[in-house]
C-alpha positions in Angstrom: 0.0 0.0 0.0 1.5 3.2 -0.9 0.5 6.5 1.1 1.4 10.3 0.8 1.8 11.4 4.4 2.3 14.8 6.3 4.5 15.1 9.1 6.6 17.2 11.5 9.9 16.5 12.4 11.4 17.2 16.0 12.3 20.8 14.6 8.4 21.6 13.8 9.0 21.7 10.1 6.6 20.0 7.8 7.3 17.0 6.4 5.8 15.8 2.9 6.4 12.0 1.3 5.4 8.8 0.3 5.4 6.2 2.5 5.5 2.2 1.6 3.4 -0.5 3.9 1.8 -3.5 4.4 -1.2 -1.3 6.0 -1.9 2.1 8.2 -0.5 0.6 11.5 3.1 -0.3 9.5 3.0 3.1 7.9 2.6 5.1 10.8 4.8 3.1 12.8 7.7 3.2 10.7 7.0 7.3 10.4 7.4 7.8 14.0 10.3 5.5 14.5 11.8 8.2 12.3 10.9 10.8 15.0 8.2 11.9 12.8 4.9 13.0 14.3 1.8 11.8 11.3 -0.5 14.8 10.9 -2.2 13.0 7.7 -1.9 9.6 5.4 -3.8 9.4 2.7 -3.5 6.4 0.3 -3.1 6.3 -3.1 -3.2 3.0 -4.5 -6.9 3.3 -5.5 -6.5 6.5 -7.5 -3.9 5.0 -9.3 -5.5 1.7 -10.1 -8.2 3.8 -11.5 -6.2 6.0 -13.8 -4.3 2.9 -15.2 -7.9 1.1 -15.8 -9.1 4.5 -17.3 -6.3 4.4 -19.5 -6.4 0.6 -20.9 -10.4 1.1 -21.4 -9.4 4.2 -23.8 -7.0 2.4 -25.8 -9.0 -0.7 -26.3 -12.1 1.2 -27.3 -9.7 3.4 -29.7 -8.4 -0.1 -30.9 -11.5 -1.9 -31.4 -12.6 1.2 -33.3 -9.7 0.9 -35.4 -10.3 -2.8 -36.4 -14.2 -1.9 -36.8 -12.9 0.7 -39.6 -10.6 -1.5 -41.0 -13.5 -4.2 -41.4 -15.6 -2.0 -43.1 -12.9 -0.7 -45.6 -12.5 2.9 -44.4 -9.0 2.8 -45.3 -8.2 6.1 -44.2 -8.7 5.2 -40.4 -7.2 1.6 -41.0 -3.9 1.8 -39.2 -0.6 -0.5 -40.3 -2.2 -1.1 -43.9 -4.5 -3.7 -42.0 -6.6 -4.9 -44.6 -10.3 -6.4 -44.2 -9.2 -10.3 -45.2 -6.7 -10.2 -42.4 -9.3 -9.2 -39.5 
C-alpha cells in the first residue's frame, strides 16, 4: 500500500512524502520510528489503479474502433495497412 503523508519533524518543520507499507498501522509506525509526528496519511493505490484502468479502457475502445473501420474498408482510418481480409 502506498500512502502520501504529512508529518512534523522534531524541529517543528512540516515534512511531506510517500510511504510504502503493508497497512496503515505499519506506515504510521515506520514514520514515528524516524522521529516524525504523523499529521495526515492518505492512501494512493486506489487512485493509481483507477487511472490505469481508465487509460486501458480508452486504448481498448480506440483499438476496437480501428479494427471496426478496417473491417468496413475505411482505409483512411485503418492503421498499419491492415486489410479487411486479414482481420
